[in-house]
C-alpha positions, 0 to 999 in steps of 0.5 A: 499499500502507498505511503507518503514518507512525508507525514512524520514531519508534518505532523510532529511539526503540528504536534508541537504548534498545536500541543495536541494531547493525541495522536492526529488519526490517517483514516483511510476506506478500503475498497477490498478487505484484503487490503487490511492485510497489507497495513503492518502491525493492525489489530482487528477488533476482538470482540463487537464495538463502536467506531468511537472506541475504536478511533480511541485505540488509535489516537490515546492507545498507539494502535493501528486499527482495522476493521469490516462490517461485522466488527461492529456491534451495531449497524450504526457506525458501519452504515455512516461510513458504507460498511452496512445499510441502515436496519428498517427500525432506523428507517421508519424512525423506531430507533432514535425515538426511544432516547434521542427525539420526541416522535418516530416522525422527528427521528425519520427527519433525523435519520435523513438528515445523516450524512453517509458514504454510498452503500457498497463501496467500501468493505473495510476501513483503516485507522493508524496514528499518522506520524508512522506514515502507515499508509496515504490515509483520505482524511485526517481526524484531529481532537483538540480543544476550542481553542486548538480548533480555531488556530487549525481554521485560522491555518485552513483560511489562511491562503485562499481565504474561504468561509467554513461551514460546520453542521451538528447532527446531533448523536452519531457525531462522527457522520458530520466529521468523517463521513460530511468530510468525505463528501464535501471534500472540504474539512468538517468541524464536529462536537463529539456526541454523548456516545463518543465520550462515554464510549469513545472517551471525548473529554468534555473539553475535545472538538474533532476535524477531518481534514482532507489528507491533502489539505494537511499541509496547507494547514501546517503552512498556514500555521507556520506563517501565523506563528510568525505573525504572533498568533500561538497556543496556547493563546496568553491572556491580555487582561480585560481591564487592561489597555491592550494596545501593545498586546495587538499584532503591529499591523493593527497599531500601524494601521493609523499611519499608513496615510502618512507613509503611503500618502494621498499624493500620488507616491507609489511605495513597492516593497521589494525582497526575494531570498539570500543571492537572489538578485535584489541589489541588481533589480534594485539598480536597474529600477532606480536607472528607470527613475525609483528612489530606493529605500534600503533596510539593510543601510537603515539597519546598519545607521540605527545601531552605529555607536553611541545612538539608542539602539546601540546603547540597549543592544550592549546593555543586554548583550554585553561587550562581547558584541563589539569590535575594538572600534566599538562598532557591532560585529555583526558576525558575532551577533548574528551567531549568537541570536541564530541559535536563540529565538528569544535573543532574537525577538529581544534584538529586534526590539532594540532595531526595528522600531528604529529602523522604521523611524528611520524609513518613515523620515526618508520617505516624508523626505522623497515625497516632499521634494519629488512629485509623485515619487515611486519608491521601492524599499528593499527589505530582505525579511519583508514577508517575514516581518509581515509588512506587506501592508506598509506597501502599494504593491510587493515585488519578489526577485527570483531565483530557483532554490538551487541556484540561490544555494551555489551563488550564495555558497560562491558569494561568501566563499562557505560550502553548499550545505552552509549557504542551505542552512543560512535560507532555511532561517527565511521563508522558502523563495518559492513560498514568498512568490504566493505574496508578490504582486510582480515576480522578477525571474532572475535566472537567466541573462542579465538581458532577460531580467532588464526586459521583465524590469522594464515591462515592471516599470510601465505597470507601476507607471499604469497603477500609479495613475489609478492612486 
């Protein structure tokens, strides 16, 4: 049976970010019961069971479980996953009216509302902890509390946003998660029902979401992006009676400053980014030749930490004089080695420098706009996407180079090995992912003449767009 060798990396990272307390469950429907024999370490029930019991054996007991119709204690569970038909006493409303609803008419409406997989298509099902790469699943079941689920929903919505609609049939909630996910091809969130809590050990705070296997990597990418923006689990409390200004993401507090930066005078701000050694400086120089002004965040970053500046004083007070050269300038190599290994120290360094860089940036924008009518201002920021600064600009340009070429150029430029260059690139968002944030892309992997043609075409587009501002 086909396996995806990438599941362990995906699931371990998702477990780390969400702090899940039980295994995400790989769930697969099988058209031939004989396929159960191909799954390593698979266990069959020793006695008739419910579906929610089997799920618990997987997510909490670390088992791999397989079952066919005869392994279930009654027709309700297998009917939901298409392994058996529902008996007549379900169809006429008798079964549900015994406990769950007032009349048989209510029960018939109840039964008709339950989504089910088509009868006769499948002969068995298999479940296992997905982290072990047991088989290629159809869907993945994730059990988590409401806060974790909200973050998972945010992660799935991060790219190609759409509203998520969820349902609740009541008892037999496995149909809301499993069957509805199969039928719709979309993630399906459900509240575990009474039966799953009594027989399947679902806890009071548990929710369950079925996610199509093909969306798991999308969910993780969204979760990683939100993590970089400060949206993380567990969610810390800011305080109901406190001034929350400093607790909101930076973009909320900066929205009021957008008019100052973007202005209303016809100026156009173009954020220019890419990856290490993709050729951002080359493209920026071409744009300058065409008339664009340049603000380089690398230059600003050096300016704000010159000896004696407020940021320099804070850095020395926190890191000590070990990060200084003999002339009292910062030893950027030593400082980089310190913060590269320690996330908290990196965040501390950014708290010293980023506000000052932003002040210098605003100052330069004002100076250019005050002396040049309707300027096009390109702003070079290597970590523009990582720092979530897209909102500052009218448009975003990514200078692209395939990652293998990036590694080659960086190794040659800095006199390091390819492995060292690859490790440096790991600290940034992959260049292929950055393209998803771009309004314009310059592909810089061909002759310089091809790059010039692309830049000329970009310039025309910028002028056309500027006329609409």
